[in-house]
DRENVEXSE-307649 format. One line per field, with one value per atom (N, C-alpha, C): residue in three letters; atom name; x, y, z. Coordinates in steps of 0.05 Angstrom, whole numbers. Layout:
residues N
resn = ala;...
name = CA;...
x = X;...
y = Y;...
z = Z;...
This chain:
residues 228
resn = unk;unk;unk;unk;unk;unk;unk;unk;unk;unk;unk;unk;unk;unk;unk;unk;unk;unk;unk;unk;unk;unk;unk;unk;unk;unk;unk;unk;unk;unk;unk;unk;unk;unk;unk;unk;unk;unk;unk;unk;unk;unk;unk;unk;unk;unk;unk;unk;unk;unk;unk;unk;unk;unk;unk;unk;unk;unk;unk;unk;unk;unk;unk;unk;unk;unk;unk;unk;unk;unk;unk;unk;unk;unk;unk;unk;unk;unk;unk;unk;unk;unk;unk;unk;unk;unk;unk;unk;unk;unk;unk;unk;unk;unk;unk;unk;unk;unk;unk;unk;unk;unk;unk;unk;unk;unk;unk;unk;unk;unk;unk;unk;unk;unk;unk;unk;unk;unk;unk;unk;unk;unk;unk;unk;unk;unk;unk;unk;unk;unk;unk;unk;unk;unk;unk;unk;unk;unk;unk;unk;unk;unk;unk;unk;unk;unk;unk;unk;unk;unk;unk;unk;unk;unk;unk;unk;unk;unk;unk;unk;unk;unk;unk;unk;unk;unk;unk;unk;unk;unk;unk;unk;unk;unk;unk;unk;unk;unk;unk;unk;unk;unk;unk;unk;unk;unk;unk;unk;unk;unk;unk;unk;unk;unk;unk;unk;unk;unk;unk;unk;unk;unk;unk;unk;unk;unk;unk;unk;unk;unk;unk;unk;unk;unk;unk;unk;unk;unk;unk;unk;unk;unk;unk;unk;unk;unk;unk;unk;unk;unk;unk;unk;unk;unk;unk;unk;unk;unk;unk;unk;unk;unk;unk;unk;unk;unk;unk;unk;unk;unk;unk;unk;unk;unk;unk;unk;unk;unk;unk;unk;unk;unk;unk;unk;unk;unk;unk;unk;unk;unk;unk;unk;unk;unk;unk;unk;unk;unk;unk;unk;unk;unk;unk;unk;unk;unk;unk;unk;unk;unk;unk;unk;unk;unk;unk;unk;unk;unk;unk;unk;unk;unk;unk;unk;unk;unk;unk;unk;unk;unk;unk;unk;unk;unk;unk;unk;unk;unk;unk;unk;unk;unk;unk;unk;unk;unk;unk;unk;unk;unk;unk;unk;unk;unk;unk;unk;unk;unk;unk;unk;unk;unk;unk;unk;unk;unk;unk;unk;unk;unk;unk;unk;unk;unk;unk;unk;unk;unk;unk;unk;unk;unk;unk;unk;unk;unk;unk;unk;unk;unk;unk;unk;unk;unk;unk;unk;unk;unk;unk;unk;unk;unk;unk;unk;unk;unk;unk;unk;unk;unk;unk;unk;unk;unk;unk;unk;unk;unk;unk;unk;unk;unk;unk;unk;unk;unk;unk;unk;unk;unk;unk;unk;unk;unk;unk;unk;unk;unk;unk;unk;unk;unk;unk;unk;unk;unk;unk;unk;unk;unk;unk;unk;unk;unk;unk;unk;unk;unk;unk;unk;unk;unk;unk;unk;unk;unk;unk;unk;unk;unk;unk;unk;unk;unk;unk;unk;unk;unk;unk;unk;unk;unk;unk;unk;unk;unk;unk;unk;unk;unk;unk;unk;unk;unk;unk;unk;unk;unk;unk;unk;unk;unk;unk;unk;unk;unk;unk;unk;unk;unk;unk;unk;unk;unk;unk;unk;unk;unk;unk;unk;unk;unk;unk;unk;unk;unk;unk;unk;unk;unk;unk;unk;unk;unk;unk;unk;unk;unk;unk;unk;unk;unk;unk;unk;unk;unk;unk;unk;unk;unk;unk;unk;unk;unk;unk;unk;unk;unk;unk;unk;unk;unk;unk;unk;unk;unk;unk;unk;unk;unk;unk;unk;unk;unk;unk;unk;unk;unk;unk;unk;unk;unk;unk;unk;unk;unk;unk;unk;unk;unk;unk;unk;unk;unk;unk;unk;unk;unk;unk;unk;unk;unk;unk;unk;unk;unk;unk;unk;unk;unk;unk;unk;unk;unk;unk;unk;unk;unk;unk;unk;unk;unk;unk;unk;unk;unk;unk;unk;unk;unk;unk;unk;unk;unk;unk;unk;unk;unk;unk;unk;unk;unk;unk;unk;unk;unk;unk;unk;unk;unk;unk;unk;unk;unk;unk;unk;unk;unk;unk;unk;unk;unk;unk;unk;unk;unk;unk;unk;unk;unk;unk;unk;unk;unk;unk;unk;unk;unk;unk;unk;unk;unk;unk;unk;unk;unk;unk;unk;unk;unk;unk;unk;unk;unk;unk;unk;unk;unk;unk;unk;unk;unk;unk;unk
name = N;CA;C;N;CA;C;N;CA;C;N;CA;C;N;CA;C;N;CA;C;N;CA;C;N;CA;C;N;CA;C;N;CA;C;N;CA;C;N;CA;C;N;CA;C;N;CA;C;N;CA;C;N;CA;C;N;CA;C;N;CA;C;N;CA;C;N;CA;C;N;CA;C;N;CA;C;N;CA;C;N;CA;C;N;CA;C;N;CA;C;N;CA;C;N;CA;C;N;CA;C;N;CA;C;N;CA;C;N;CA;C;N;CA;C;N;CA;C;N;CA;C;N;CA;C;N;CA;C;N;CA;C;N;CA;C;N;CA;C;N;CA;C;N;CA;C;N;CA;C;N;CA;C;N;CA;C;N;CA;C;N;CA;C;N;CA;C;N;CA;C;N;CA;C;N;CA;C;N;CA;C;N;CA;C;N;CA;C;N;CA;C;N;CA;C;N;CA;C;N;CA;C;N;CA;C;N;CA;C;N;CA;C;N;CA;C;N;CA;C;N;CA;C;N;CA;C;N;CA;C;N;CA;C;N;CA;C;N;CA;C;N;CA;C;N;CA;C;N;CA;C;N;CA;C;N;CA;C;N;CA;C;N;CA;C;N;CA;C;N;CA;C;N;CA;C;N;CA;C;N;CA;C;N;CA;C;N;CA;C;N;CA;C;N;CA;C;N;CA;C;N;CA;C;N;CA;C;N;CA;C;N;CA;C;N;CA;C;N;CA;C;N;CA;C;N;CA;C;N;CA;C;N;CA;C;N;CA;C;N;CA;C;N;CA;C;N;CA;C;N;CA;C;N;CA;C;N;CA;C;N;CA;C;N;CA;C;N;CA;C;N;CA;C;N;CA;C;N;CA;C;N;CA;C;N;CA;C;N;CA;C;N;CA;C;N;CA;C;N;CA;C;N;CA;C;N;CA;C;N;CA;C;N;CA;C;N;CA;C;N;CA;C;N;CA;C;N;CA;C;N;CA;C;N;CA;C;N;CA;C;N;CA;C;N;CA;C;N;CA;C;N;CA;C;N;CA;C;N;CA;C;N;CA;C;N;CA;C;N;CA;C;N;CA;C;N;CA;C;N;CA;C;N;CA;C;N;CA;C;N;CA;C;N;CA;C;N;CA;C;N;CA;C;N;CA;C;N;CA;C;N;CA;C;N;CA;C;N;CA;C;N;CA;C;N;CA;C;N;CA;C;N;CA;C;N;CA;C;N;CA;C;N;CA;C;N;CA;C;N;CA;C;N;CA;C;N;CA;C;N;CA;C;N;CA;C;N;CA;C;N;CA;C;N;CA;C;N;CA;C;N;CA;C;N;CA;C;N;CA;C;N;CA;C;N;CA;C;N;CA;C;N;CA;C;N;CA;C;N;CA;C;N;CA;C;N;CA;C;N;CA;C;N;CA;C;N;CA;C;N;CA;C;N;CA;C;N;CA;C;N;CA;C;N;CA;C;N;CA;C;N;CA;C;N;CA;C;N;CA;C;N;CA;C;N;CA;C;N;CA;C;N;CA;C;N;CA;C;N;CA;C;N;CA;C;N;CA;C;N;CA;C;N;CA;C;N;CA;C;N;CA;C;N;CA;C;N;CA;C;N;CA;C;N;CA;C;N;CA;C;N;CA;C;N;CA;C;N;CA;C;N;CA;C;N;CA;C;N;CA;C;N;CA;C;N;CA;C;N;CA;C;N;CA;C;N;CA;C;N;CA;C;N;CA;C;N;CA;C;N;CA;C;N;CA;C;N;CA;C;N;CA;C;N;CA;C;N;CA;C;N;CA;C;N;CA;C
x = 45;55;34;9;-13;-37;-48;-70;-91;-116;-139;-157;-165;-182;-207;-230;-256;-255;-245;-241;-266;-273;-295;-286;-296;-290;-315;-323;-346;-337;-345;-338;-358;-350;-369;-394;-417;-442;-455;-440;-452;-445;-432;-426;-405;-412;-394;-380;-355;-341;-331;-325;-317;-332;-340;-355;-344;-331;-323;-306;-286;-269;-245;-241;-218;-204;-178;-162;-133;-116;-88;-72;-51;-32;-5;5;31;54;77;100;106;110;117;93;69;45;36;23;11;-19;-35;-64;-77;-101;-117;-140;-147;-170;-189;-213;-231;-259;-276;-303;-311;-336;-346;-337;-339;-333;-349;-336;-349;-350;-338;-339;-321;-302;-285;-255;-248;-220;-200;-205;-187;-186;-208;-209;-191;-192;-176;-146;-138;-110;-102;-121;-115;-111;-125;-121;-94;-84;-58;-36;-39;-19;-24;-45;-52;-59;-68;-81;-108;-121;-144;-140;-155;-154;-180;-179;-203;-222;-248;-268;-269;-267;-265;-246;-235;-218;-189;-172;-143;-131;-112;-95;-67;-55;-28;-10;12;31;59;69;95;98;77;77;70;65;58;28;16;-12;-16;-27;-28;-48;-67;-86;-72;-49;-35;-12;-9;14;9;29;27;34;24;27;57;74;102;116;103;114;106;86;74;95;111;131;149;156;174;159;133;117;116;112;108;133;156;180;180;162;159;140;127;105;111;110;110;82;74;47;46;29;26;-3;-7;-34;-42;-68;-78;-68;-67;-59;-30;-14;15;25;12;20;49;57;84;85;110;115;124;107;112;133;141;163;190;190;215;221;247;254;246;248;243;261;286;305;296;288;280;254;236;211;217;234;240;256;274;292;278;254;242;241;233;233;261;282;309;318;311;318;305;280;266;279;288;301;330;341;368;389;383;403;426;450;473;469;479;474;484;507;518;501;492;474;447;437;412;414;435;438;439;454;456;429;414;389;367;368;349;353;378;384;376;381;373;343;328;299;288;300;291;298;320;327;306;297;277;251;244;218;222;246;251;254;263;266;294;314;341;349;361;369;349;326;306;305;325;323;323;334;335;310;292;268;247;226;204;180;163;140;122;120;102;111;136;147;142;132;129;100;96;69;57;31;17;28;34;46;74;90;116;114;95;91;84;68;61;86;104;129;146;146;161;149;122;109;116;119;126;156;173;201;204;189;189;179;158;147;166;184;201;230;235;262;273;255;264;265;261;261;241;216;196;188;183;173;145;130;102;98;83;77;47;34;6;0;-22;-29;-59;-67;-95;-103;-116;-124;-101;-78;-54;-56;-76;-79;-105;-117;-143;-143;-120;-118;-104;-99;-82;-98;-88;-101;-93;-106;-102;-73;-59;-31;-13;-16;0;-7;-33;-42;-28;-26;-13;17;30;58;62;44;47;43;24;20;44;57;81;103;104;123;118;93;86;94;89;96;127;142;171;181;168;175;166;143;133;152;164;182;207;214;238;230;205;197;180;173;156;127;114;86;70;52;39;8;-5;-34;-44;-60;-68;-99;-109;-137;-144;-163;-170;-198;-212;-239;-237;-213;-209;-208;-232;-234;-222;-225;-214;-184;-171;-142;-133;-146;-137;-144;-163;-168;-143;-126;-102;-79;-82;-60;-68;-52;-60;-52;-68;-62;-88;-84;-106;-124;-150;-170;-188;-188;-205;-226;-252;-274;-290;-292;-308;-335;-356;-382;-395;-400;-412;-398;-371;-355;-350;-361;-358;-341;-324;-308;-326;-333;-353;-340;-314;-300;-270;-258;-229;-221;-213;-209;-184;-185;-164;-175;-158;-167;-176;-164;-173;-202;-210;-238;-256;-247;-263;-268;-248;-251;-271;-271;-288;-317;-322;-349;-359;-341;-349;-368
y = -12;4;22;10;26;22;44;42;62;53;70;68;91;91;108;94;107;127;118;136;138;163;169;189;187;206;214;239;250;270;266;284;307;329;351;340;348;338;317;308;290;261;252;223;215;195;185;160;162;140;120;129;111;119;100;105;89;103;91;65;67;44;44;21;17;-10;-9;-33;-26;-47;-43;-64;-56;-74;-72;-95;-95;-91;-84;-81;-108;-108;-133;-150;-141;-156;-151;-170;-167;-173;-155;-158;-149;-160;-151;-135;-114;-97;-101;-112;-118;-108;-111;-101;-92;-88;-81;-53;-46;-19;1;22;42;36;14;6;24;38;55;47;28;18;40;53;73;97;104;126;119;95;87;90;82;85;114;131;159;172;163;174;166;143;135;151;158;174;204;212;240;254;239;251;263;250;260;259;275;275;265;254;243;266;259;277;274;249;243;219;216;194;199;180;183;161;168;149;153;131;132;114;125;111;112;88;87;106;107;123;152;161;189;191;210;215;234;223;238;262;260;283;308;305;328;337;323;329;353;371;395;389;406;402;399;415;414;388;373;347;324;328;306;293;308;295;276;283;265;240;243;220;200;211;194;179;187;172;145;143;118;99;108;93;89;64;58;54;66;64;53;32;19;23;31;37;17;15;-3;5;32;41;49;41;44;72;92;121;125;112;115;139;149;171;158;160;145;158;182;194;191;175;170;140;133;105;91;65;49;59;63;73;99;118;144;142;125;122;111;91;79;98;113;131;156;162;188;195;177;184;192;178;184;211;217;243;266;262;283;286;264;266;276;280;290;269;244;223;225;217;218;200;208;194;164;160;132;115;125;110;105;125;121;98;97;76;49;47;21;12;30;23;17;32;26;-2;-9;-36;-57;-52;-72;-75;-53;-55;-69;-64;-77;-107;-114;-142;-156;-142;-154;-161;-144;-149;-163;-172;-188;-172;-147;-130;-119;-131;-122;-125;-104;-104;-90;-82;-69;-39;-28;-1;20;14;34;34;15;14;34;38;56;40;50;34;24;39;31;4;-3;-28;-52;-47;-68;-78;-102;-113;-99;-104;-92;-102;-128;-139;-128;-124;-112;-83;-68;-41;-40;-59;-60;-66;-82;-88;-63;-47;-21;-4;-3;12;2;-24;-35;-28;-31;-23;6;23;52;55;40;42;33;14;4;16;34;44;58;71;85;67;40;21;28;34;43;20;26;6;-3;13;7;8;-13;-15;-17;2;2;-3;-16;-21;-19;-4;0;-15;-38;-55;-60;-70;-73;-94;-112;-133;-129;-106;-101;-104;-100;-101;-126;-145;-168;-194;-213;-240;-255;-278;-292;-300;-309;-318;-294;-272;-248;-237;-238;-228;-244;-270;-286;-279;-274;-267;-240;-221;-195;-198;-215;-219;-233;-250;-263;-243;-223;-201;-186;-180;-167;-184;-210;-228;-228;-226;-226;-202;-179;-155;-158;-170;-174;-193;-213;-232;-219;-195;-182;-159;-160;-142;-119;-115;-93;-98;-78;-80;-75;-93;-91;-92;-72;-71;-68;-87;-87;-86;-65;-62;-77;-95;-111;-122;-125;-138;-167;-176;-202;-224;-233;-253;-280;-287;-313;-313;-290;-289;-290;-275;-274;-299;-315;-341;-359;-354;-371;-362;-341;-329;-327;-339;-341;-316;-295;-271;-260;-240;-227;-213;-212;-202;-181;-156;-135;-130;-132;-129;-104;-86;-62;-66;-55;-55;-28;-12;14;31;30;47;37;14;2;-23;-27;-52;-74;-93;-113;-140;-143;-168;-164;-177;-177;-206;-220;-249;-257;-280;-290;-302;-305;-317;-346;-360;-387;-387;-367;-365;-360;-345;-340;-366;-383;-409;-427;-426;-443;-435;-408;-399;-397;-403;-401;-424
z = 299;277;265;260;251;270;280;299;292;290;286;310;321;345;340;338;334;311;288;265;248;243;224;204;179;159;144;146;132;112;87;65;63;51;46;31;39;28;45;65;85;83;61;59;79;95;116;105;97;84;105;129;151;176;192;216;240;259;284;280;264;258;277;290;307;300;296;291;294;295;299;285;271;259;273;281;295;275;285;268;255;229;215;208;212;206;177;165;139;140;128;130;104;99;76;87;72;78;55;60;39;44;24;24;-4;-8;-34;-42;-67;-76;-60;-50;-34;-5;4;32;49;37;53;53;36;36;29;6;-3;16;28;47;71;80;103;97;73;65;63;53;50;77;98;125;136;129;139;126;101;86;88;103;106;80;60;37;46;66;79;109;123;153;164;188;200;208;208;219;249;258;287;290;314;320;313;319;315;298;281;267;277;286;297;279;270;254;267;274;286;310;326;350;347;322;316;312;327;323;299;278;253;254;272;274;285;297;308;290;267;250;233;232;216;187;169;140;133;145;137;145;163;172;154;137;122;103;88;70;85;110;125;134;141;147;123;99;76;68;78;73;88;107;122;109;87;75;45;37;8;-1;-23;-33;-61;-65;-91;-100;-125;-135;-157;-162;-183;-210;-216;-242;-245;-225;-226;-221;-233;-230;-239;-261;-272;-290;-294;-312;-339;-359;-384;-402;-395;-411;-397;-375;-360;-362;-360;-360;-334;-334;-310;-288;-294;-274;-261;-278;-268;-252;-260;-244;-216;-215;-189;-171;-184;-170;-159;-169;-163;-133;-115;-87;-76;-86;-77;-88;-113;-125;-109;-102;-87;-60;-48;-22;-23;-47;-50;-46;-51;-47;-68;-60;-77;-101;-124;-149;-148;-137;-136;-119;-96;-78;-91;-105;-119;-139;-155;-174;-161;-139;-125;-115;-103;-91;-112;-134;-156;-167;-172;-182;-162;-137;-116;-115;-118;-117;-142;-165;-190;-189;-176;-173;-156;-135;-117;-131;-151;-165;-192;-197;-221;-247;-244;-268;-272;-259;-262;-291;-302;-330;-348;-337;-353;-347;-332;-322;-344;-368;-390;-407;-402;-418;-408;-424;-416;-409;-391;-382;-404;-426;-448;-460;-458;-469;-451;-427;-407;-406;-398;-394;-369;-366;-343;-317;-316;-291;-286;-307;-303;-294;-305;-296;-266;-257;-229;-212;-222;-209;-206;-227;-226;-203;-202;-181;-153;-150;-124;-118;-138;-134;-125;-137;-129;-100;-93;-66;-44;-50;-29;-31;-50;-54;-29;-14;11;35;30;52;74;66;86;105;130;148;143;127;121;91;81;53;50;36;32;2;-4;-32;-35;-56;-62;-87;-85;-107;-126;-116;-133;-155;-153;-173;-190;-188;-200;-231;-244;-273;-283;-265;-271;-272;-288;-288;-263;-257;-232;-227;-248;-244;-237;-251;-245;-218;-211;-185;-162;-166;-145;-143;-166;-166;-152;-156;-143;-113;-104;-76;-63;-78;-67;-63;-80;-76;-50;-45;-20;4;2;23;27;6;9;24;20;36;65;68;96;110;96;109;120;110;120;140;149;171;164;138;130;138;149;155;129;122;96;100;88;88;59;50;22;20;7;2;-24;-23;-46;-43;-65;-64;-76;-82;-95;-74;-66;-45;-54;-79;-89;-86;-90;-87;-58;-41;-13;3;-7;5;4;-15;-19;0;14;29;59;76;105;121;118;132;145;162;175;155;161;143;158;148;159;138;146;127;133;113;116;101;113;100;106;85;87;109;108;125;153;159;186;184;205;206;218;201;209;216;209;216;217;236;239;245;224;227;210;198;182;156;136;111;116;135;141;151;167;176;152;132;108;93;92;78;93;119;135;133;128;126;97;78;50;42
């Protein structure tokens, strides 16, 4: 589903955020991408969503070589990807319903279908009945759930998350990770960038470790426990 082949990313000024990274996630797999701040985690996610393009190497998503993708094709690519951010990126002057519905509205979905799918997504994240509220009335954890509902509203085959629990306490962090696991259990490919080693030690999934832009380990969280 996601394949990186000898990927490097050099920014203007000479900083090389990623260097010769190769890895592959199968369809329906869930993995964590970890490493210290500045290791290249966010850059890698940006390459998958074509926010950035590689300097060298190839990124392949669902059989499509992204290095050959034209600008006009990018919006269609992004419909295959749900993206969750640390700071939620919610519209605070819009209701929960409108925030979650935004991708469907942009895609021109029929109003009745939009309503049905928004309520289904909110039900999945435990916020059914809160659609008329505004984000400012919600807790930080609930705001993150709204962000997740918005990310999955298009039923994307791939779900990416960049430090989704960075602002949450340990109990809420575990609840959010369980949500990601629930989507993975129905076949969604999930890749989560996080530096929270204590949290991911509790979850038995594949572990990709970046250090100074290089992939230095491809193992499992069980291996991390054995070497701790």
